[in-house]
VEXSE-417900 format. One record per residue (C-alpha): residue in one letter; x, y, z. Coordinates in steps of 0.001 Angstrom, whole numbers, plus 524288, in hexadecimal, padded with zeros to 5 digits. Layout:
% VEXSE-417900
+------+-------+-------+-------+
| resn |    c1 |    c2 |    c3 |
+------+-------+-------+-------+
|    A |     X |     Y |     Z |
...
+------+-------+-------+-------+
% end
This chain:
% VEXSE-417900
+------+-------+-------+-------+
| resn |    c1 |    c2 |    c3 |
+------+-------+-------+-------+
|    M | 7666F | 84648 | 7B87D |
|    V | 76AED | 84CE4 | 7C5B7 |
|    I | 76B66 | 83ECC | 7CB38 |
|    A | 773D9 | 83A2B | 7C0BD |
|    I | 77D95 | 845D7 | 7C1F9 |
|    I | 77E03 | 843C6 | 7D099 |
|    G | 780C1 | 83595 | 7CEDA |
|    I | 78BC3 | 837A6 | 7C49D |
|    L | 7922D | 84221 | 7CD16 |
|    S | 790E5 | 839AA | 7D915 |
|    S | 797CE | 82E1E | 7D2D7 |
|    V | 7A2C8 | 8368F | 7CDB3 |
|    V | 7A474 | 83C03 | 7DB6E |
|    L | 7A4B5 | 82E58 | 7E191 |
|    A | 7AE4C | 8298B | 7D7D8 |
|    S | 7B752 | 834D3 | 7DAF9 |
|    L | 7B5CB | 8324A | 7E907 |
|    K | 7B8E7 | 82354 | 7E775 |
|    T | 7C5A4 | 82770 | 7DF27 |
|    A | 7C960 | 831A4 | 7E9D3 |
|    R | 7C819 | 8277C | 7F559 |
|    A | 7CFD4 | 81DB9 | 7EDEF |
|    K | 7DAB6 | 827F8 | 7EAED |
|    A | 7DA0E | 82BA4 | 7F9B0 |
|    R | 7DC4D | 81CF1 | 7FE03 |
|    D | 7E729 | 81B8E | 7F4B3 |
|    A | 7EDE7 | 82763 | 7FA7E |
|    K | 7EC6C | 82250 | 8082E |
|    R | 7F22D | 81572 | 802AF |
|    L | 7FE71 | 81CBC | 7FE0D |
|    S | 7FF11 | 823CB | 80A51 |
|    A | 7FED2 | 81703 | 811FD |
|    M | 80A0E | 81270 | 808EC |
|    H | 8123A | 81E44 | 80B85 |
|    Q | 810EF | 81D5E | 81A10 |
|    M | 8147A | 80E87 | 819B4 |
|    Q | 8209D | 81148 | 811D3 |
|    I | 8251A | 81B4B | 81BB6 |
|    A | 8218B | 81247 | 826F4 |
|    L | 8296E | 806C6 | 81FAA |
|    E | 83497 | 810B2 | 81EEB |
|    F | 8342B | 812C4 | 82D72 |
|    Y | 833F5 | 80499 | 83034 |
|    H | 83F04 | 801FF | 827AC |
|    D | 846EC | 80C78 | 82DE7 |
|    S | 843C0 | 806B0 | 83B86 |
|    F | 8462B | 7F84C | 83808 |
|    G | 84EC7 | 7F858 | 82C4E |
|    R | 844A9 | 7F0B9 | 823F2 |
|    Y | 83614 | 7F1CF | 81F63 |
|    P | 82C5A | 7E9DA | 82776 |
|    N | 82911 | 7DC4F | 8235D |
|    S | 81B88 | 7D954 | 81DB3 |
|    D | 8125F | 7D2D5 | 826D7 |
|    Y | 80FA7 | 7C89B | 81C9D |
|    A | 801A6 | 7C8A6 | 821A6 |
|    G | 7FBA5 | 7CED5 | 8144E |
|    C | 7F90C | 7CA0C | 80765 |
|    G | 8049E | 7C23F | 801DB |
|    G | 80CB5 | 7C5ED | 80E07 |
|    W | 80BB2 | 7D436 | 80BD9 |
|    D | 808B4 | 7DD45 | 817E3 |
|    S | 7FC29 | 7E271 | 813D4 |
|    S | 7F23B | 7EBF0 | 818FD |
|    G | 7E63C | 7E269 | 81829 |
|    N | 7E76C | 7DD2B | 825FC |
|    G | 7E73A | 7EB62 | 82BD7 |
|    T | 7F4EB | 7EC14 | 82E98 |
|    F | 80023 | 7F01D | 82500 |
|    I | 80ECB | 7EFA2 | 8278F |
|    T | 80D36 | 7EE78 | 836C8 |
|    P | 81B99 | 7F145 | 839D2 |
|    L | 819EE | 7FEB9 | 83517 |
|    V | 80E4F | 8005D | 83F43 |
|    S | 813DA | 7F919 | 84A0D |
|    N | 82130 | 80039 | 84891 |
|    K | 8192C | 80D3A | 848D3 |
|    F | 81D77 | 81185 | 83AD2 |
|    L | 80F93 | 8124E | 83850 |
|    P | 8045F | 81586 | 8411F |
|    A | 7FAD3 | 80B89 | 83C3B |
|    H | 7F91E | 8022D | 830D3 |
|    L | 7F6D0 | 8082F | 8240A |
|    L | 7EB37 | 80197 | 81CB9 |
|    D | 7E5C8 | 80372 | 80FF6 |
|    P | 7D97F | 80C96 | 81010 |
|    T | 7D0E7 | 80202 | 809BD |
|    I | 7D6CD | 7F5DB | 80683 |
|    N | 7DA6A | 7ED14 | 811E7 |
|    N | 7D67C | 7E05D | 80D36 |
|    S | 7DE82 | 7D3A5 | 81094 |
|    C | 7E9D2 | 7D7BB | 808FD |
|    G | 7E7EB | 7E6BC | 80A6A |
|    N | 7ECA7 | 7F130 | 801B0 |
|    Y | 7F9B1 | 7F492 | 806EC |
|    A | 804EF | 7EA85 | 80682 |
|    Y | 811D6 | 7E9D4 | 80C22 |
|    Y | 81D0A | 7E010 | 80AB3 |
|    R | 82BA8 | 7DF74 | 80EC2 |
|    Y | 833A4 | 7D6EA | 80565 |
|    P | 840C2 | 7D12D | 80868 |
|    A | 84CDC | 7D446 | 800A8 |
|    G | 84C76 | 7CCEB | 7F398 |
|    N | 83E11 | 7CC68 | 7F1FF |
|    A | 839C9 | 7CE91 | 7E451 |
|    G | 847BB | 7D119 | 7E04B |
|    C | 84981 | 7DD7D | 7E8C0 |
|    V | 85634 | 7DC61 | 7EFD4 |
|    N | 85217 | 7E31E | 7FD19 |
|    A | 84647 | 7E0F9 | 805A7 |
|    F | 83B6B | 7EAA8 | 80281 |
|    Y | 82CC4 | 7ED80 | 8059B |
|    V | 821D2 | 7EE5C | 7FCCD |
|    L | 8167E | 7F7BB | 800B5 |
|    G | 80A0E | 7F8C0 | 7F8E1 |
|    V | 7FC0B | 7FBF3 | 7F6F4 |
|    R | 7F4E5 | 7F108 | 7EE8D |
|    D | 7E99F | 7F97E | 7EA67 |
|    M | 7E946 | 808D3 | 7E87E |
|    E | 7DBAC | 80CF9 | 7E473 |
|    G | 7E00F | 817CD | 7DBBC |
|    S | 7E68F | 810CE | 7D0FB |
|    G | 7EBDC | 802D8 | 7CCBC |
|    N | 7F8DB | 7FD63 | 7CDF7 |
|    P | 801B2 | 8042C | 7CF6A |
|    Y | 7FD5F | 8102A | 7D67E |
|    P | 80337 | 81C02 | 7D0F1 |
|    S | 80BA5 | 81FEF | 7DD15 |
|    S | 80FBB | 811B1 | 7DF33 |
|    P | 81ED5 | 81101 | 7E09A |
|    G | 81EB0 | 80232 | 7DD40 |
|    W | 82845 | 7F845 | 7E1ED |
|    S | 82EAE | 7ECD6 | 7DB76 |
|    C | 839AD | 7E39E | 7DBED |
|    P | 83FEE | 7DCA4 | 7D061 |
|    S | 8368E | 7D18B | 7D0DF |
|    R | 82A76 | 7D7CE | 7D600 |
|    N | 822FD | 7E528 | 7D40F |
|    W | 819F6 | 7E7B3 | 7DFBF |
|    Q | 81329 | 7F267 | 7D816 |
|    S | 80B20 | 7E802 | 7D097 |
|    E | 805DD | 7E3B5 | 7DE2D |
|    F | 8022A | 7F06F | 7E38D |
|    D | 7FB64 | 7FDAE | 7DE98 |
|    W | 805CA | 8042E | 7E7B2 |
|    V | 81293 | 7FEE0 | 7EC30 |
|    I | 81F88 | 802F4 | 7F1CA |
|    G | 82B64 | 7FB73 | 7F737 |
|    K | 83808 | 7FE42 | 7FC8F |
|    F | 8455C | 7F6B4 | 7FF17 |
|    E | 84A25 | 7F530 | 80CC4 |
+------+-------+-------+-------+
% end
């Protein structure tokens, strides 16, 4: 009887711990996105545009899966190091960035899209996702968390 109670309590504690760790990783992801947004604005202020994608990731996106992410932000010292996902760094990575030229997806001006493909704490969309869309494309359907900005 005592062993059964201990087993039940330990499974509850382990489940709570797993949830807490997932929330902590999601908080780290959101912090990384915020840091990248700030660095992108510094880059824009310095160069008058957002950096191009490296086209090396999945579908031409700059992705965190190769151990680098938006390299111009690091090489120009707007970020001290590449910000990578705490757990998901497969070939496509979990973070994605793309700079689109003017006229793409029906948007008049050039713009960037920055997103997290998989947030552990909830499905798509993540509750705090700002979202991003143009007349002919909605990136929120592709990411759990996404933001974009016009130049």
